[in-house]
N, C-alpha and C positions, 0 to 999 in steps of 0.2 A: 549499640544501645538503641533501643526503639523509643521514640518520642510519642508516638501515637500507635494506639491498638485499635483494630476493628473488631466489632462484637459480631458481625455476621459478614459473609462474602456477598458481593453484589455482581451478578452476572451482566457483562456489557457485551452486547453484540457489537461486531466489527467486520470490516471487509478485508480479508487478508488471503487471497487465492495462494500465495507462494508462503505457506507457513514454513516450508524448509529453507527458505532463503530469508535469513535473518541477519542482522549485523551483530557481529561479536562484540562483547563488552571488553573494554581495555582492562585485561587481567595480566599481570605479570606471570612468567612462567614458575617463579618462585615467590612465596609470601616473604614479607620482611622478616618474619621470624627465621625461615629457612636461611635467607641470605646471611643475617647476622650470625646464626650458628655456625654456618660454612666459614665465614669470615673469621670468628674467632677459634674454630679449629685449624684455619690455615695459619692464622698468627701463633697459635699454641704449638703446632707442628714445627713451624719455621723457627721459633724460639728455642725449642726442645732439641732440635738437630743441628743448630748452628751456635757459633758464639757471636752474636752480632755486636757490632760497635756503631759508632756514630756514622759510618760511611755505608752501613747496609740498610739504612732507612728506607731507601727509595724502593726496595723490593716490594714492601706492603703498599706504598703509595702507588705504584705501578699496578699491583693487583686490585687495588681499589678502582683506580682508573679504568682498568680493563672491563671490571665487573659493571661500572657506570656506563661505559661505551656499549657493552653488550645490552644492557637494558634499553638504551636509547635506540639502537638498532632494532630491537624486537618491537619496541613501541611504534617506530617508524614504519615497519612492516605490518603491523597490526592497523594502523591508521590507514595506509594504503589499502589493504584488504577491505576495511570497513567502508572506505569511500567508494569501492568498486561495487561492493555489495548494494549500498545504498542506491548508487548510479543504475545498477541491474534492476532494482525495484522501481526506481522511478521510470525507467524506460518501458518496463513491463506496464505499468499503470497507464502510461502515455499511449502505448499500443492498444490497450484494452479500451481506453477512452476514445481512441479514434476509431476503433470498431463500433462502439456504442454509437458514436456521433454519425457514422455511416448508416447504420441501422435506422437511427432516428429520422436522417434525411430520406431514406428510401421508404419509410413508413408514412413520412409526411407527403411524399410524392403520391404514394398508393392511396392515401385517404383522400388527397385532392382529386385523383381519378375517381374513385369511388362517390365522392360528392357530387361530381360532374354527372356521373352515371345516374345517380339518384335524382338529380334535377331534372335531367332528361325524361327519366321514368315517370316523374312526378307530372311534368309538363305533358307528356303523352297520356298519362291517366286523366289528368284534368281536362285535356281537350276532348278525349272521348267522353268521358263523364259528364263534362259540361255539355256537350252535343246532345247527350241522351237527355240531360235534363230540360234542355230546350225543347226536344221532341216530347218529352212526358209532359210539360207545361202545354204544349199546343195540342197534344191529345188530349188532356184533361179539358181544355178549353171547348174542343170538339165535343167531348162527351157532355161537357154541362150544357153546350148549346142543343145537343140532340135531346137531352132530357126535358129542356123547356119546352 
């Protein structure tokens, strides 16, 4: 039963590089209807082929318990698999994060090296350009004095 209906679909971008690694939903091997039908068939078969009395009631109870134990073991196996897949995804993301952090650190070091080089180049440019400006001022003064 759906409580809410969506009129249009919304595209949500997300980051998932391991699309093939996804945790499985907890789905039983058989649906409730299948299990109930199989139990009813087993009961019908048992009753039709035997002449049960009060001492035979344990057979069906043992079958029900065995089915419950089977479902419990299946669920425990799926839980372990689910945890393992989630752990693998977490480890993959941690490794990717470490790689990105290393890249950021190396780029930060490289940026500081470039900033230092740019500063040296600016100083060199300004020292030469400043020297020329002084020479130009001196030459202008001489030209001005000569014209007078």
